[in-house]
Structure formats: C-alpha cells, structure tokens
N, CA, C and O of each residue as an XYZ file, in Angstrom:
224
protein
N      70.212     67.307      7.937
C      71.101     66.408      6.603
C      70.998     65.083      7.198
O      70.028     64.404      6.860
N      71.948     64.534      8.142
C      72.218     63.663      8.884
C      70.867     62.338      8.726
O      70.870     61.210      8.233
N      69.532     63.394      9.604
C      68.079     62.509      9.538
C      68.189     62.370      8.014
O      68.181     61.149      7.852
N      68.264     62.812      7.091
C      67.505     62.185      6.014
C      68.886     61.373      5.414
O      68.535     60.223      5.150
N      69.838     61.506      5.214
C      70.879     60.586      5.173
C      70.509     59.132      5.839
O      69.775     58.376      5.202
N      70.984     58.767      7.035
C      70.322     57.757      7.947
C      69.265     56.862      7.261
O      69.322     55.645      7.084
N      68.093     57.902      6.846
C      66.706     57.207      6.340
C      67.373     56.332      5.192
O      67.279     55.105      5.168
N      67.999     57.020      4.322
C      68.591     56.294      2.731
C      68.995     55.591      3.257
O      69.047     55.252      2.075
N      69.523     54.690      4.045
C      70.783     53.741      4.749
C      69.728     52.499      5.128
O      69.395     51.346      4.853
N      69.514     53.466      5.838
C      68.417     52.642      6.573
C      67.272     51.059      5.485
O      67.180     49.864      5.767
N      66.577     51.929      4.196
C      65.847     52.203      3.744
C      66.520     51.363      1.686
O      66.289     51.139      0.498
N      67.291     51.311      2.698
C      68.202     50.717      0.729
C      67.814     49.601      0.729
O      67.364     48.926      1.655
N      68.031     49.284     -0.677
C      66.918     47.392     -1.019
C      68.692     46.432     -1.264
O      68.885     45.572     -2.124
N      69.431     46.781     -0.539
C      70.275     46.300     -0.605
C      71.603     46.760     -0.227
O      72.106     47.818     -0.606
N      72.235     45.754      0.674
C      73.982     46.293      1.533
C      74.232     47.199      0.673
O      74.203     48.375      1.036
N      74.554     46.835     -0.756
C      75.760     47.632     -0.885
C      74.918     48.952     -0.957
O      75.084     50.039     -0.403
N      74.070     48.550     -1.721
C      73.417     50.347     -1.926
C      73.443     51.311     -0.628
O      73.777     52.496     -0.628
N      72.911     50.349      0.749
C      73.332     50.978      1.712
C      74.810     51.584      2.248
O      74.973     52.443      3.115
N      75.933     50.806      1.393
C      76.977     51.319      2.166
C      77.307     52.325      0.874
O      78.484     52.686      0.878
N      76.460     52.887     -0.301
C      76.296     53.530     -1.580
C      76.087     54.860     -0.356
O      76.808     55.853     -0.253
N      75.114     54.579      0.326
C      73.980     55.610      0.776
C      74.913     56.615      1.860
O      74.884     57.805      2.172
N      75.570     55.672      2.158
C      76.583     55.646      3.692
C      77.480     56.492      3.206
O      77.279     57.666      3.519
N      78.810     56.185      2.253
C      79.641     56.524      1.925
C      79.211     58.187      1.281
O      79.768     59.224      1.642
N      78.193     58.099      0.352
C      77.169     59.363      0.332
C      77.256     60.481      1.344
O      78.068     61.388      1.162
N      76.491     60.465      2.364
C      76.411     60.639      3.210
C      78.535     61.266      4.453
O      78.997     62.013      5.316
N      78.829     60.253      3.560
C      80.321     60.899      4.611
C      80.687     61.732      3.661
O      81.364     62.435      4.411
N      80.818     62.296      2.526
C      81.642     62.952      1.426
C      80.264     64.194      1.269
O      80.598     65.270      0.774
N      78.960     64.043      1.635
C      78.816     65.600      2.083
C      79.011     66.036      3.173
O      79.093     67.201      3.561
N      79.054     65.519      3.460
C      79.307     66.123      5.609
C      80.880     66.813      5.490
O      81.168     67.825      6.127
N      81.728     66.207      4.698
C      82.880     66.431      4.644
C      82.733     67.405      3.827
O      83.365     68.412      4.147
N      82.366     67.446      3.258
C      82.107     68.446      1.837
C      81.156     70.255      2.993
O      81.047     71.276      2.313
N      80.823     70.309      3.975
C      80.398     70.806      4.345
C      81.032     71.471      5.543
O      80.537     72.421      6.149
N      82.096     70.921      5.805
C      82.425     70.734      7.063
C      83.039     70.611      7.789
O      83.645     71.354      8.561
N      82.952     69.493      7.615
C      83.358     68.203      8.979
C      84.821     67.891      9.874
O      84.783     67.584     11.065
N      86.172     68.033      9.050
C      86.913     67.797      9.449
C      86.840     69.540     10.518
O      86.761     69.803     11.718
N      86.919     70.318      9.293
C      86.376     71.366     11.193
C      86.027     71.473     12.001
O      86.457     72.233     12.869
N      85.036     70.716     12.077
C      84.305     70.117     13.871
C      85.266     68.766     14.177
O      85.490     68.454     15.346
N      85.659     68.210     13.381
C      86.599     67.057     13.969
C      87.440     67.740     14.635
O      87.259     67.606     15.845
N      88.482     68.577     14.303
C      89.450     68.981     14.428
C      89.445     70.259     15.844
O      90.331     70.414     16.684
N      88.089     71.053     15.703
C      87.803     71.451     16.982
C      87.277     70.692     17.968
O      87.796     70.795     19.080
N      86.281     69.883     17.808
C      86.132     68.225     19.258
C      87.551     67.678     19.373
O      87.669     66.661     20.057
N      88.458     68.102     18.909
C      89.839     67.052     19.351
C      90.217     68.186     20.324
O      90.227     68.345     21.545
N      90.551     68.967     19.126
C      91.092     69.965     20.603
C      91.148     70.120     21.560
O      92.119     70.125     22.315
N      89.321     70.399     21.857
C      88.097     70.853     22.840
C      88.471     69.567     24.021
O      88.538     69.687     25.245
N      88.656     68.461     23.271
C      88.887     66.373     24.272
C      90.163     66.746     24.682
O      90.366     66.627     25.890
N      91.602     67.406     23.603
C      92.521     67.628     24.190
C      93.245     68.764     25.322
O      94.300     68.702     25.954
N      92.130     69.846     25.258
C      92.472     70.932     26.395
C      91.566     70.027     27.584
O      92.193     70.011     28.643
N      90.525     69.430     27.648
C      89.999     69.367     29.311
C      90.531     68.521     29.743
O      90.473     68.420     30.968
N      91.333     67.469     28.950
C      92.489     65.780     29.032
C      93.295     66.973     30.073
O      93.070     66.798     31.271
N      94.095     68.018     29.762
C      95.141     68.318     30.186
C      94.537     69.376     31.330
O      95.349     69.364     32.255
N      93.570     70.178     31.599
C      93.401     70.161     32.839
C      92.647     69.549     34.073
O      92.692     69.784     35.280
N      91.872     68.592     33.226
C      92.081     67.930     33.753
C      93.205     66.311     34.934
O      93.013     65.659     35.960
N      94.205     66.426     33.933
C      95.345     65.554     34.962
C      95.836     67.078     35.892
O      95.764     67.248     37.109
N      96.144     67.672     35.241
C      97.183     68.961     35.596
C      96.402     69.289     37.555
O      97.013     69.244     38.622
N      94.658     69.641     37.250
C      94.088     69.423     38.643
C      94.252     68.543     39.628
O      94.764     68.813     40.714
N      93.951     67.780     39.391
C      94.226     66.370     39.962
C      95.110     65.807     40.477
O      94.978     64.632     40.819
C-alpha cells in the first residue's frame, strides 16, 4: 500500500495535490491499524530500553 501511495505523492502535479495524497495515505494506514503498530513498537522499544538500562 505504501509503495503505491508514495508514487501518487511523487507524481502529483502540485504541492497541494501531493499533500492531499499524503494525507490520504495516512488516513488509509490509520484505517488499516497503524495505531496498533505504533503502540506495539513503542512497547517493544520501552521494554528494550528497560532491559538495556538495568543490565548495564
């Protein structure tokens, strides 16, 4: 999905259209569960940081 949407951004005929295409890409990603991915990555990152700090 991102690959196709990025092409639409790059090939937009104006900056305004590129921005609109970018916003549509973000909306589509959010509808597909982007926030779940962000939450998961944040949790993993925090756990790894906790382990790193407490081991060294």
